ZADREN-611326 format. One record per residue: x, z, y of N, C-alpha, C in turn; residue in three letters. Coordinates in nm, 4 decimals. Layout:
# ZADREN-611326
ATOM        nu        nw        nv       cau       caw       cav        cu        cw        cv  type
ATOM         X         Z         Y         X         Z         Y         X         Z         Y   ALA
...
END
This chain:
# ZADREN-611326
ATOM        nu        nw        nv       cau       caw       cav        cu        cw        cv  type
ATOM    3.6139   -0.8893   -0.8465    3.5217   -0.8198   -0.9343    3.3832   -0.8797   -0.9161   MET
ATOM    3.3111   -0.8884   -1.0221    3.1760   -0.9409   -1.0199    3.0817   -0.8255   -0.9921   ILE
ATOM    2.9958   -0.8438   -0.8944    2.9062   -0.7360   -0.8544    2.8210   -0.6892   -0.9711   GLU
ATOM    2.8194   -0.5601   -0.9935    2.7383   -0.5019   -1.0995    2.8025   -0.5061   -1.2367   GLY
ATOM    2.9252   -0.5582   -1.2451    2.9934   -0.5674   -1.3739    3.1260   -0.4952   -1.3613   VAL
ATOM    3.1414   -0.3848   -1.4344    3.2659   -0.3103   -1.4262    3.3730   -0.3707   -1.5161   SER
ATOM    3.3322   -0.4409   -1.6207    3.4244   -0.5052   -1.7136    3.4067   -0.6552   -1.6988   ASN
ATOM    3.5096   -0.7301   -1.6553    3.4952   -0.8740   -1.6349    3.4504   -0.9485   -1.7596   PRO
ATOM    3.4840   -0.8956   -1.8790    3.4425   -0.9640   -2.0018    3.2904   -0.9603   -2.0184   MET
ATOM    3.2235   -0.8608   -1.9583    3.0785   -0.8540   -1.9679    3.0142   -0.9740   -1.9018   GLN
ATOM    3.0760   -1.0240   -1.7976    3.0190   -1.1369   -1.7254    3.0180   -1.2624   -1.8106   ALA
ATOM    3.1084   -1.2725   -1.9053    3.1188   -1.3926   -1.9871    3.0671   -1.3711   -2.1279   ALA
ATOM    3.0193   -1.2519   -2.1579    2.9723   -1.2234   -2.2922    2.8227   -1.2406   -2.2968   THR
ATOM    2.7744   -1.3333   -2.3786    2.6298   -1.3530   -2.3851    2.5623   -1.2319   -2.4487   PRO
ATOM    2.4410   -1.2075   -2.4059    2.3644   -1.0976   -2.4630    2.3329   -1.1274   -2.6081   ALA
ATOM    2.3321   -1.0245   -2.6903    2.2999   -1.0401   -2.8305    2.1502   -1.0531   -2.8418   VAL
ATOM    2.1070   -1.1456   -2.9213    1.9634   -1.1620   -2.9403    1.9268   -1.3075   -2.9427   GLY
ATOM    1.8001   -1.3349   -2.9400    1.7490   -1.4709   -2.9533    1.7566   -1.5507   -2.8265   GLY
ATOM    1.8739   -1.5764   -2.7771    1.8894   -1.6507   -2.6533    1.8742   -1.8001   -2.6716   GLY
ATOM    1.8887   -1.8501   -2.7919    1.8710   -1.9920   -2.8179    1.9824   -2.0762   -2.7622   GLY
ATOM    1.9500   -2.2036   -2.7389    2.0494   -2.3018   -2.6960    2.1045   -2.2703   -2.5572   ALA
ATOM    2.0203   -2.2141   -2.4691    2.0660   -2.1846   -2.3330    2.1782   -2.0813   -2.3357   ALA
ATOM    2.1615   -1.9747   -2.4139    2.2658   -1.8721   -2.4177    2.3906   -1.9234   -2.4879   SER
ATOM    2.3747   -2.0121   -2.5858    2.4896   -2.0721   -2.6529    2.5695   -2.1551   -2.5531   THR
ATOM    2.5014   -2.2312   -2.4706    2.5697   -2.3121   -2.3703    2.6362   -2.2239   -2.2657   GLU
ATOM    2.5732   -2.1130   -2.2294    2.6340   -2.0196   -2.1348    2.7617   -1.9604   -2.1930   GLN
ATOM    2.7581   -1.9269   -2.3211    2.8766   -1.8708   -2.3870    2.9889   -1.9732   -2.3885   ALA
ATOM    2.9565   -2.0981   -2.4189    3.0591   -2.2031   -2.4193    3.1175   -2.2235   -2.2804   ARG
ATOM    3.0321   -2.2198   -2.1786    3.0798   -2.2358   -2.0407    3.1720   -2.1211   -2.0031   ALA
ATOM    3.1364   -1.9999   -2.0450    3.2208   -1.8835   -2.0166    3.3557   -1.8967   -2.0854   ALA
ATOM    3.3568   -1.9424   -2.2102    3.4827   -1.9611   -2.2826    3.5706   -2.0626   -2.2113   GLU
ATOM    3.5103   -2.1714   -2.1643    3.5887   -2.2729   -2.0922    3.6452   -2.2150   -1.9632   ARG
ATOM    3.5676   -2.1327   -1.8943    3.6133   -2.0724   -1.7699    3.7335   -1.9833   -1.7952   THR
ATOM    3.7257   -1.8961   -1.8972    3.8384   -1.8095   -1.9271    3.9586   -1.8909   -1.9709   PHE
ATOM    3.9382   -1.9918   -2.0525    4.0498   -2.0723   -2.1019    4.1203   -2.1433   -1.9871   ALA
ATOM    4.0472   -2.1808   -1.8843    4.1063   -2.2544   -1.7744    4.1724   -2.1647   -1.6713   GLN
ATOM    4.1400   -2.0360   -1.6701    4.1924   -1.9502   -1.5645    4.2969   -1.8498   -1.6119   THR
ATOM    4.3181   -1.8375   -1.7413    4.4166   -1.7422   -1.7901    4.5569   -1.7857   -1.7515   ASP
ATOM    4.6368   -1.6904   -1.7049    4.7739   -1.7215   -1.6664    4.8584   -1.5952   -1.6740   ALA
ATOM    4.9868   -1.6146   -1.6909    5.0817   -1.5036   -1.6911    5.1917   -1.5374   -1.5921   VAL
ATOM    5.2239   -1.4417   -1.5074    5.3332   -1.4594   -1.4127    5.4316   -1.3451   -1.4304   GLU
ATOM    5.5589   -1.3789   -1.4368    5.6637   -1.2774   -1.4494    5.7238   -1.2504   -1.3120   LEU
ATOM    5.7526   -1.1247   -1.2862    5.8192   -1.0885   -1.1612    5.9635   -1.1393   -1.1665   SER
ATOM    6.0269   -1.1522   -1.0519    6.1681   -1.1933   -1.0523    6.2552   -1.0989   -1.1355   PRO
ATOM    6.2267   -0.9687   -1.1297    6.3055   -0.8726   -1.2077    6.2851   -0.8949   -1.3573   ALA
ATOM    6.1623   -0.9239   -1.3981    6.1347   -0.9486   -1.5395    6.2024   -1.0771   -1.5856   ALA
ATOM    6.1990   -1.1798   -1.5008    6.2675   -1.3050   -1.5360    6.4177   -1.2828   -1.5536   ARG
ATOM    6.4763   -1.2064   -1.4625    6.6199   -1.1795   -1.4703    6.6534   -1.1018   -1.5976   GLU
ATOM    6.5730   -1.0021   -1.6282    6.5964   -0.9221   -1.7493    6.5851   -1.0095   -1.8739   ARG
ATOM    6.4872   -1.0972   -1.8757    6.4687   -1.1863   -1.9898    6.5865   -1.2826   -2.0033   LEU
ATOM    6.6312   -1.3373   -1.8912    6.7450   -1.4293   -1.8940    6.8725   -1.3597   -1.9405   GLU
ATOM    6.8894   -1.2341   -1.9040    7.0098   -1.1596   -1.9409    7.0019   -1.0986   -2.0808   ASN
ATOM    6.8882   -1.1098   -2.1446    6.8720   -1.0482   -2.2764    6.9392   -1.1285   -2.3867   SER
ATOM    6.9711   -1.2532   -2.3584    7.0337   -1.3375   -2.4593    6.9342   -1.3974   -2.5571   GLY
ATOM    6.8074   -1.3669   -2.5377    6.7050   -1.4230   -2.6256    6.6522   -1.5525   -2.5667   GLN
ATOM    6.5979   -1.6335   -2.6544    6.5339   -1.7571   -2.6110    6.4185   -1.7194   -2.5193   GLU
ATOM    6.4105   -1.7809   -2.4020    6.3096   -1.7394   -2.3056    6.1695   -1.7880   -2.3405   THR
ATOM    6.1573   -1.9088   -2.3877    6.0254   -1.9618   -2.4209    6.0312   -2.0277   -2.5578   ILE
ATOM    5.9463   -1.9814   -2.6467    5.9377   -2.0430   -2.7790    5.8263   -2.1470   -2.7741   ARG
ATOM    5.8631   -2.2680   -2.7356    5.7657   -2.3748   -2.7146    5.6764   -2.3978   -2.8361   GLU
ATOM    5.7336   -2.3919   -2.9568    5.6531   -2.4149   -3.0764    5.5446   -2.3088   -3.0914   ASP
ATOM    5.5796   -2.1833   -3.0633    5.4827   -2.0747   -3.0722    5.3768   -2.0874   -2.9628   LEU
ATOM    5.4191   -2.1191   -2.8414    5.3256   -2.1354   -2.7309    5.2245   -2.2451   -2.7623   VAL
ATOM    5.2705   -2.3572   -2.8115    5.1802   -2.4686   -2.8427    5.0845   -2.4339   -2.9563   GLU
ATOM    5.1359   -2.3630   -3.0583    5.0496   -2.3240   -3.1702    4.9400   -2.2296   -3.1234   ARG
ATOM    4.9773   -2.1304   -3.0410    4.8781   -2.0345   -2.9919    4.7772   -2.1040   -2.9005   VAL
ATOM    4.8240   -2.1928   -2.8153    4.7313   -2.2677   -2.7290    4.6309   -2.3467   -2.8117   ARG
ATOM    4.6790   -2.4117   -2.9166    4.5898   -2.4904   -3.0023    4.4884   -2.4007   -3.0730   ALA
ATOM    4.5335   -2.2841   -3.1196    4.4423   -2.1915   -3.1877    4.3371   -2.1368   -3.0913   GLU
ATOM    4.3790   -2.1055   -2.9688    4.2828   -2.0569   -2.8691    4.1817   -2.1659   -2.8379   ILE
ATOM    4.2280   -2.2876   -2.8177    4.1378   -2.3986   -2.7860    4.0392   -2.4246   -2.8993   ALA
ATOM    4.0842   -2.4054   -3.0238    3.9981   -2.4286   -3.1392    3.9080   -2.3088   -3.1693   ALA
ATOM    3.9334   -2.1965   -3.1018    3.8538   -2.0764   -3.1260    3.8924   -2.0027   -3.2529   GLY
ATOM    4.0144   -2.0270   -3.3021    4.0580   -1.9647   -3.4272    4.1690   -1.8622   -3.4074   THR
ATOM    4.2073   -1.8339   -3.2829    4.3195   -1.7429   -3.2589    4.2858   -1.5986   -3.2942   TYR
ATOM    4.1717   -1.5524   -3.2503    4.1324   -1.4135   -3.2741    4.0637   -1.4044   -3.4093   LEU
ATOM    4.1301   -1.3377   -3.5040    4.0761   -1.3239   -3.6395    4.0537   -1.1770   -3.6718   THR
ATOM    3.9772   -1.1509   -3.7760    3.9541   -1.0133   -3.8199    4.0859   -0.9454   -3.8570   ASP
ATOM    4.1766   -1.0188   -3.9205    4.3058   -0.9610   -3.9584    4.3843   -0.9147   -3.8356   ASP
ATOM    4.3845   -0.9958   -3.7296    4.4566   -0.9587   -3.6077    4.3911   -0.8380   -3.5411   LYS
ATOM    4.2592   -0.8373   -3.5361    4.1879   -0.7249   -3.4758    4.2160   -0.5976   -3.5549   ILE
ATOM    4.2094   -0.6059   -3.6867    4.2363   -0.4889   -3.7707    4.3788   -0.4378   -3.7529   ASN
ATOM    4.4748   -0.5276   -3.7386    4.6135   -0.4862   -3.7185    4.6293   -0.4113   -3.5869   ALA
ATOM    4.5636   -0.4594   -3.4825    4.5702   -0.3929   -3.3526    4.5051   -0.2552   -3.3608   VAL
ATOM    4.3889   -0.2476   -3.4238    4.3198   -0.1191   -3.4381    4.4064   -0.0211   -3.5170   VAL
ATOM    4.4675   -0.0678   -3.6249    4.5545    0.0193   -3.7051    4.6706    0.0741   -3.6220   ASP
ATOM    4.7341   -0.0127   -3.5411    4.8460    0.0319   -3.4585    4.8008    0.1317   -3.3521   ARG
ATOM    4.6846    0.1047   -3.2907    4.6331    0.1983   -3.1906    4.6011    0.3331   -3.2522   LEU
ATOM    4.5379    0.3322   -3.3680    4.5066    0.4582   -3.4357    4.6324    0.5346   -3.4716   LEU
ATOM    4.7342    0.4636   -3.5185    4.8603    0.5293   -3.5536    4.9214    0.5957   -3.4317   ALA
ATOM    4.9150    0.5302   -3.3148    4.9695    0.5884   -3.1923    4.8881    0.7092   -3.1490   LYS
ATOM    4.7572    0.7000   -3.1608    4.6707    0.8125   -3.1226    4.6972    0.9318   -3.2129   VAL
ATOM    4.7093    0.9075   -3.3414    4.7347    1.0154   -3.4374    4.8719    1.0775   -3.4134   ILE
ATOM    4.9716    0.9936   -3.3851    5.1075    1.0439   -3.3604    5.1131    1.1266   -3.2317   ALA
ATOM    5.0315    1.0907   -3.1344    5.0315    1.1613   -3.0061    4.9534    1.2931   -3.0141   ALA
ATOM    4.8713    1.3086   -3.1156    4.7863    1.4294   -3.1257    4.8619    1.5500   -3.1712   ALA
END
């Protein structure tokens, strides 16, 4: 945890405002840091369940496409964000 930051994304999110070139470079550096450190690890039980599911374990074409979109900065779109918000709202409403 970063001292004084309860949300790790705050540490990499540039402040809104007239930060100029310095803040732009800080934002780019933060993006590179996150891109280089993101990882997913499956537990042995999860790997076994996935192997026994009969489904393809890794869709290489999808993984490569998503990696390319993340690297290009085009993965997160308004449409994707709106879809997630819609699903969350539907769950909240259904639970109420």
